[in-house]
C-alpha positions in Angstrom: 74.5 94.8 111.3 71.5 96.9 110.6 72.9 100.1 109.1 76.1 101.8 108.1 76.4 103.6 111.5 76.6 100.4 113.4 79.2 99.3 110.9 81.2 102.6 111.5 81.0 102.0 115.3 81.8 98.3 115.2 84.9 98.3 112.8 86.2 102.0 113.1 85.1 103.0 116.6 83.4 106.2 115.5 79.9 107.6 116.2 79.7 110.1 113.4 80.7 110.2 109.7 82.9 112.8 108.3 81.6 115.2 105.7 80.7 113.4 102.4 81.3 109.9 103.7 77.6 109.0 104.3 76.6 110.4 100.9 79.1 108.3 99.0 78.4 105.1 101.1 74.7 105.4 100.4 75.1 106.1 96.7 77.3 102.8 96.4 74.9 100.8 98.5 72.0 101.9 96.2 73.8 100.7 93.1 75.0 104.1 92.0 78.4 105.0 90.7 80.3 107.7 92.7 83.3 110.0 92.5 84.8 111.6 95.6 87.3 114.3 95.7 88.5 114.5 99.4 91.5 116.0 101.0 94.2 113.7 102.3 93.1 112.5 105.8 89.4 112.9 105.2 88.7 109.1 105.2 88.4 108.0 101.7 89.1 104.4 102.2 86.2 104.1 104.7 83.9 105.2 101.9 84.4 101.9 99.9 85.3 99.6 102.8 81.9 99.9 104.6 79.9 99.2 101.5 82.2 96.3 100.7 81.4 94.8 104.2 77.7 95.3 103.8 77.1 93.9 100.3 77.1 90.4 99.1 80.2 89.3 97.1 83.8 90.7 96.8 84.9 94.3 96.3 87.8 95.0 94.1 89.9 98.0 94.8 92.3 99.3 92.2 95.4 100.7 93.9 98.6 102.0 92.3 101.2 101.0 94.9 102.3 98.0 96.7 103.0 99.7 99.9 99.5 101.3 99.9 97.8 97.9 99.3 99.9 96.2 102.1 99.1 99.1 104.5 95.4 99.0 103.8 95.2 95.1 104.2 97.2 95.4 107.5 94.7 98.0 108.7 91.7 96.0 107.8 93.3 93.0 109.8 93.6 95.1 112.8 89.9 95.9 112.6 89.0 92.2 112.3 88.4 92.3 108.5 90.1 89.8 106.2 91.4 91.3 102.9 94.1 90.4 100.4 96.2 92.1 97.8 97.4 90.9 94.3 100.6 92.5 93.1 104.1 91.8 91.9 105.4 91.2 95.4 103.5 87.9 95.5 104.6 84.7 93.7 102.2 83.0 91.2 101.4 80.4 93.8 100.5 83.0 96.4 98.3 84.8 93.8 96.5 81.5 93.0 95.9 80.8 96.7 94.6 84.3 97.3 92.1 84.1 94.4 91.0 80.6 95.5 90.4 81.8 99.0 88.5 84.9 97.6 86.2 82.5 95.6 85.4 80.6 98.9 84.3 83.9 100.5 87.2 84.2 102.8 87.8 88.0 101.7 85.5 90.9 101.4 88.1 93.2 99.7 90.7 92.4 97.1 93.4 95.2 96.4 94.8 94.8 92.8 97.3 96.9 90.7 95.8 98.3 87.5 98.1 96.3 85.4 96.8 93.0 86.9 93.0 93.6 86.0 93.1 92.5 82.3 95.5 89.6 82.8 93.9 86.1 81.9 94.1 84.8 85.5 92.4 87.9 87.1 89.8 88.1 84.4 88.9 84.5 84.9 88.6 85.1 88.7 86.5 88.2 88.3 84.2 86.7 85.7 83.5 83.7 87.9 83.0 85.6 91.2 80.3 87.8 92.6 81.9 91.3 92.3 80.0 93.7 94.7 81.7 96.9 93.5 84.9 98.4 92.1 86.7 101.2 93.9 89.4 103.2 91.9 91.8 104.6 94.5 94.1 107.5 93.6 91.9 108.1 90.6 93.9 111.0 89.5 96.5 108.5 88.0 94.1 108.3 85.0 94.8 111.8 83.9 97.8 112.6 81.6 97.9 116.1 83.2 99.1 114.8 86.5 102.6 113.8 87.6 101.2 110.4 88.7 99.8 109.3 85.4 99.6 105.6 85.1 98.6 104.3 81.6 97.2 101.1 83.0 94.4 103.2 84.7 93.0 103.9 81.2 92.3 100.2 80.8 90.1 100.0 84.0 86.9 100.8 81.9 87.9 97.9 79.5 88.0 95.5 82.5 84.7 96.8 83.9 83.0 96.1 80.3 84.1 92.7 80.4 82.4 91.7 83.6 79.1 89.6 83.2 77.3 91.9 85.6 78.3 95.5 86.0 78.8 96.5 89.6 78.7 100.0 91.0 82.0 101.8 90.3 83.5 104.6 92.7 86.5 106.7 92.1 88.5 108.5 94.8 91.2 111.0 94.8 92.7 113.9 97.0 94.0 116.0 94.1 91.7 117.0 91.3 91.6 120.2 89.6 88.6 120.7 87.3 90.6 119.3 84.3 91.8 116.1 86.3 88.2 115.6 87.5 86.9 115.7 83.9 89.5 113.2 83.0 88.4 110.8 85.7 84.6 111.2 84.7 85.3 110.6 81.0 88.0 107.8 81.0 87.1 105.6 84.1 83.8 104.4 82.8 81.7 106.0 85.5 77.8 106.1 84.6 75.9 109.2 86.0 77.9 109.1 89.2 76.9 110.7 92.6 79.6 113.5 93.0 81.1 114.8 96.3 84.0 117.4 96.5 85.1 118.1 100.0 86.6 121.3 101.2 90.3 121.4 100.7 91.1 123.2 104.0 93.2 121.2 106.6 92.9 123.6 109.6 95.5 121.8 111.6 98.3 122.4 109.2 100.5 125.4 109.7 101.8 126.8 106.3 105.0 128.8 106.0 107.3 130.0 103.2 110.9 130.8 104.3 113.9 132.1 102.2 116.9 130.8 104.1 120.3 131.9 103.1 121.5 128.4 104.1 118.8 125.8 103.7 120.9 122.9 105.5 121.4 125.1 108.6 117.9 126.0 108.7 116.8 122.3 108.5 119.5 121.3 111.1 118.2 123.8 113.7 114.5 122.8 112.9 115.3 119.0 113.3 117.1 119.8 116.7 113.8 121.3 117.9 111.7 118.3 116.6 114.1 115.4 117.2 111.4 112.8 118.1 109.1 113.6 115.4 108.6 112.0 111.9 109.0 114.2 108.8 109.7 114.5 105.2 112.0 116.7 103.3 111.2 117.1 99.6 113.9 117.8 97.1 113.7 118.5 93.3 116.5 116.1 92.3 117.8 112.7 93.2 121.2 114.1 93.8 119.8 116.7 96.2 118.0 114.1 98.4 121.3 112.1 98.7 123.3 115.3 99.6 120.7 116.3 102.2 120.5 113.0 103.7 124.2 112.5 103.8 124.9 115.9 105.5 122.1 115.6 108.1 123.0 112.0 108.8 126.6 113.0 109.4 125.2 115.6 112.0 123.7 112.9 113.9 120.0 112.8 112.7 118.0 109.8 111.9 117.4 110.3 108.1 117.4 108.3 104.8 117.2 109.3 101.1 114.5 108.1 98.8 114.1 108.5 95.0 113.2 106.7 91.9 116.7 105.8 90.9 117.2 103.5 93.9 116.5 99.7 93.5 112.9 98.4 94.4 114.5 96.5 97.3 116.2 99.7 98.7 113.1 101.8 98.3 111.0 99.3 100.1 113.5 99.2 103.0 113.6 102.9 103.4 109.8 103.1 103.3 109.4 100.4 105.9 112.1 102.0 108.2 110.1 105.2 108.0 106.7 103.5 108.7 108.0 101.4 111.5 109.9 104.4 113.1 113.4 103.0 112.5 114.0 106.2 110.6 112.5 109.5 111.7 113.0 111.6 108.5 113.1 111.0 104.7 114.8 113.2 102.2 112.8 112.4 99.1 111.8 113.4 95.6 108.2 113.4 94.5 108.5 109.7 94.0 107.9 109.3 97.8 104.6 109.6 99.4 101.5 108.4 97.5 101.7 105.0 99.2 102.5 106.4 102.7 99.6 106.4 105.1 101.7 107.2 108.2 99.4 109.4 110.4 102.0 110.9 112.7 104.1 112.9 110.2 104.5 116.1 112.1 106.3 118.2 109.4 107.0 118.3 105.7 109.7 120.7 104.4 110.0 121.5 100.7 113.7 122.2 100.4 113.1 123.0 96.8 109.8 124.6 95.4 107.7 122.2 93.2 106.4 123.4 89.9 102.5 123.0 90.7 100.3 123.9 93.6 98.5 120.6 93.3 101.8 118.7 93.8 102.8 121.0 96.7 99.4 120.6 98.5 99.4 116.8 98.0 102.9 116.4 99.4 102.4 118.9 102.3 99.1 117.1 103.0 101.1 113.9 104.1 101.6 115.7 107.5 99.1 115.5 110.3 96.8 112.7 108.9 95.9 111.9 112.5 94.3 115.3 112.8 96.8 116.6 115.3 98.8 119.8 114.4 101.6 119.7 111.9 103.9 122.1 110.0 104.3 122.5 106.1 107.3 124.8 105.3 108.3 125.8 101.8 111.7 127.2 100.8 111.6 129.7 98.1 114.6 130.7 95.9 115.1 132.2 92.5 117.3 129.3 91.5 114.5 126.8 92.1 112.4 129.0 89.8 114.9 128.7 87.1 115.3 125.0 87.6 111.6 124.4 87.3 111.4 126.4 84.2 114.2 124.4 82.7 112.6 121.1 83.7 109.3 122.1 82.1 111.0 122.6 78.8 112.6 119.0 78.9 109.7 117.1 77.5 111.3 114.1 76.0 111.4 114.3 72.2 110.0 110.7 71.9 107.0 111.8 73.9 103.7 110.8 72.1 102.6 114.6 71.9 102.4 116.3 68.7 104.4 119.6 68.4 101.2 121.6 69.0 100.3 119.5 72.0 103.8 119.8 73.2 103.6 123.7 73.0 100.2 123.6 74.8 101.6 121.4 77.5 104.6 123.5 78.1 102.4 126.6 78.2 99.9 125.1 80.7 102.8 123.9 82.9 104.4 127.4 83.0 101.0 128.8 84.0 101.0 126.4 86.9 104.4 127.4 87.9 103.4 131.1 87.9 100.7 130.2 90.4 103.2 128.5 92.6 105.4 131.5 92.5 102.4 133.7 93.5 101.9 131.5 96.5 105.5 131.5 97.5 106.0 135.4 97.3 102.7 136.0 99.0 104.0 138.5 101.5 100.6 140.1 102.4 97.9 137.5 101.5 97.1 134.7 103.9 98.9 131.6 102.5 95.8 129.3 103.2 93.6 131.8 101.3 96.0 131.5 98.3 95.9 127.7 98.4 92.2 127.4 98.9 91.5 130.1 96.2 93.6 128.0 93.6 91.1 125.0 94.3 88.2 127.4 93.9 87.3 128.0 97.6 87.1 131.6 98.9 87.5 131.8 102.8 86.2 135.1 104.2 88.8 135.4 106.9 92.6 135.0 107.3 93.6 131.7 108.9 95.8 132.9 111.7 97.9 129.8 111.2 100.4 130.6 108.5 103.7 132.5 108.3 102.0 135.6 106.7 99.2 135.8 109.3 101.9 135.2 112.0 103.9 138.1 110.7 100.9 140.3 110.2 99.6 139.8 113.8 102.0 141.1 116.6 100.2 138.6 118.9 100.0 135.2 117.2 96.4 134.2 117.9 96.4 130.6 116.7 95.3 128.2 119.5 96.2 124.6 119.1 93.8 121.8 120.1 95.1 121.4 123.6 93.8 118.7 125.8 94.6 118.1 129.4 95.9 114.5 129.8 97.8 112.5 132.4 101.4 112.4 131.1 102.3 109.3 133.1 99.4 107.3 131.7 100.0 108.5 128.2 103.7 107.3 128.5 102.8 103.9 129.8 100.1 103.4 127.0 102.6 104.4 124.4 105.2 102.1 125.8 102.7 99.2 125.7 101.6 99.9 122.1 105.3 100.1 121.0 106.0 96.7 122.6 102.9 95.1 121.0 103.8 96.7 117.6 107.3 95.3 117.8 106.1 91.7 118.8 103.3 91.8 116.1 105.6 93.2 113.4 103.1 96.0 112.6 103.6 99.9 112.7 102.8 101.5 116.2 99.9 103.6 114.7 97.9 100.5 113.6 97.2 99.7 117.3 96.4 103.2 118.5 97.4 106.7 117.2 99.0 109.3 119.5 95.6 111.3 119.3 93.9 108.2 120.6 96.3 107.7 123.5 96.0 111.3 124.6 92.3 111.0 124.7 92.6 107.7 126.7 95.0 109.5 129.1 92.6 112.4 129.4 89.3 110.5 129.8 90.8 107.6 131.7 88.1 105.0 131.1 87.8 102.4 133.9 85.9 99.8 132.0 85.6 98.2 128.6 82.2 99.9 128.3 83.7 103.3 129.0 86.5 102.5 126.5 83.9 102.3 123.7 83.3 106.1 124.1 86.9 106.8 122.8 87.2 107.6 119.2 88.9 105.0 117.1 88.4 102.0 119.2 86.3 99.4 117.2 85.2 96.0 118.5 88.3 94.2 117.4 90.8 96.7 118.9 88.9 96.5 122.2 88.8 92.7 122.1 92.6 92.5 121.5 93.9 95.4 123.6 91.0 96.8 125.8 91.6 94.9 129.0 95.3 95.9 128.9 94.6 99.5 128.3 92.1 99.5 131.3 94.6 97.7 133.4 97.4 100.2 132.6 94.9 103.2 133.4 93.7 101.6 136.6 97.2 101.1 137.9 
């Protein structure tokens, strides 16, 4: 493998990098630290996976969720790359076996929970192995100003300092305001990092704010129009997720509830049902999502308004990760505003904040809520402009792809990325992928996304060489499934 572009083509099946990827990869390969703030779906994992493949030794990826690690390792396997994860889902024997295999050079990438880094067993493994780099995924978890704060992230710099040879360290996140980014820079032990902040715009997402008199009736009608699509309905409280799931389930929809009050086993079951398409829709609190890498989520509905634009944009951004169009709909009501104000005031008395810090925290949270209200009551300003403006971007034109622009324009001008493709070929290919997924015990999208299948059905490659021109088909996918794809198309 002579350069990073051949690695991109071989493993991922793409000819060109997305914005920022090449800069971060080259920084890591030259031994520099790096920080990347990229929107959801911009390809952050590729930025550390390619250097990990090209460098001598083992890369350690710090990741906050079991499901996220499992998903990444499963995706690596589909690309012909061996990786492993170390977390509480494994027995001590399995963890010992994984670290022994890593020492023998069996894995290029090890995913680990932040709590595991400073344990005696992991320290012994890391100090006696050739660690090529450390990637800190979901790096915003290091900031006490974010809802995903994870105290163990503050100990990552401690772990790095204990290593006999300091490798390059790279931090990645999709949600970083200036304050959170400063926290990442100051607390993760990065040294003079190369920095990249990508544009926050997601052009394929349609944004809308609605004020339905009856939210359940609105959602029922919406689901009837989108019956075969995957989606998430976010609610503010656990009780609301259960009520929403119960009512919609009784109306015949495929839906489950998810919240932090459920047992680990139940949460994992619901998450896997969603990933494997056994359940189409999840009604969830903000506890659901960070570990979800499902690319074909076609809609995200916020039944209740969150308190912060960062949280809203992160949750809405779970739609359309495959680059295809998706819808993000926010319900606004004065009762949600009151509930959010109430919840902000409920900082636990045993919180380690001093009274002065507590006042400052509440004041800052209320300012964030005010920005969220401005967005939700934006009747004349393009919603995308409001969102991007909050993150420091100033688009010149209206987006023509939000509910404000749609109402302003008598003729709705947004044109979706249409592609003429053969519907029969597409259906046969999808059927094949579903059978293989079921047989292999993997989610359908790890074999090929719907976007890739539509491109196949449009281009209709007749040979394996022609199949290489389709985005997303790396060498391992072509080796496993190429001949079958060609056979289906030729038939």
